[in-house]
C-alpha positions in Angstrom: 12.5 200.0 -156.3 12.9 196.6 -154.7 10.3 194.0 -155.4 8.0 192.8 -152.5 10.0 189.7 -151.7 13.3 191.6 -151.5 11.6 194.3 -149.4 10.5 191.6 -146.9 14.1 190.2 -146.8 15.5 193.7 -146.2 12.9 194.1 -143.3 14.2 190.9 -141.8 17.8 192.3 -142.1 16.8 195.6 -140.5 15.0 193.8 -137.6 17.7 191.2 -136.8 20.5 192.5 -134.7 22.5 189.3 -135.3 24.0 190.3 -138.6 27.3 190.8 -140.2 28.2 193.6 -142.6 30.9 193.7 -145.3 32.1 191.3 -148.0 35.1 190.0 -146.1 33.0 189.1 -143.0 30.3 187.6 -145.2 32.8 185.4 -147.0 34.3 184.3 -143.6 30.8 183.6 -142.3 29.9 181.5 -145.4 33.1 179.5 -145.0 32.5 178.9 -141.3 28.8 177.9 -141.9 27.4 180.5 -139.5 25.1 182.3 -141.9 21.5 181.6 -142.8 21.0 184.2 -145.5 23.4 186.4 -147.6 22.6 189.8 -149.2 24.7 191.2 -152.0 24.3 194.6 -153.8 23.8 194.6 -157.5 26.2 197.5 -158.0 29.4 195.8 -156.6 32.1 194.8 -159.0 31.7 191.6 -161.0 34.6 189.8 -159.3 33.3 190.4 -155.8 29.7 189.6 -156.8 30.9 186.3 -158.3 32.9 185.3 -155.2 30.1 185.9 -152.8 27.5 184.3 -155.1 29.5 181.2 -155.7 30.5 180.7 -152.1 26.8 181.1 -151.0 25.6 178.6 -153.6 28.3 176.1 -152.7 27.3 176.3 -149.1 23.6 176.2 -149.8 22.9 179.6 -148.3 20.0 181.6 -149.9 21.3 184.8 -151.6 19.2 187.9 -151.9 20.2 190.6 -154.4 19.7 194.2 -153.4 19.5 197.2 -155.7 22.4 199.1 -154.4 25.2 199.3 -151.8 23.5 202.4 -150.4 20.2 200.5 -149.9 22.0 197.6 -148.3 23.9 199.9 -145.9 20.7 201.6 -145.0 19.0 198.3 -144.1 22.0 197.4 -141.9 22.3 200.8 -140.3 25.8 201.1 -141.6 27.2 204.6 -142.1 28.9 203.8 -145.4 27.9 201.8 -148.5 28.2 198.1 -148.1 28.6 195.4 -150.7 27.4 192.4 -148.7 25.7 191.5 -145.5 24.5 188.3 -143.8 22.2 187.0 -141.1 23.7 184.6 -138.6 22.0 181.3 -137.8 
């Protein structure tokens, strides 16, 4: 079960329609500087997790880890599991 802080961040993700879903789009958003928060699932492969984490840290964007790709997809309203998501500025 997600901790209280993560649960609040997921509620923000659920409520905000101005979001992007998918690791490719998240990496593009980080590079473009259009994101204010990034979410990454703990069960993604190590390489992808590292790429997203390092890009977010380099850009100074807060990163929230989520238990699973299924939980992240549910928060985004996505029909399939998702590795990463982001909230636009």
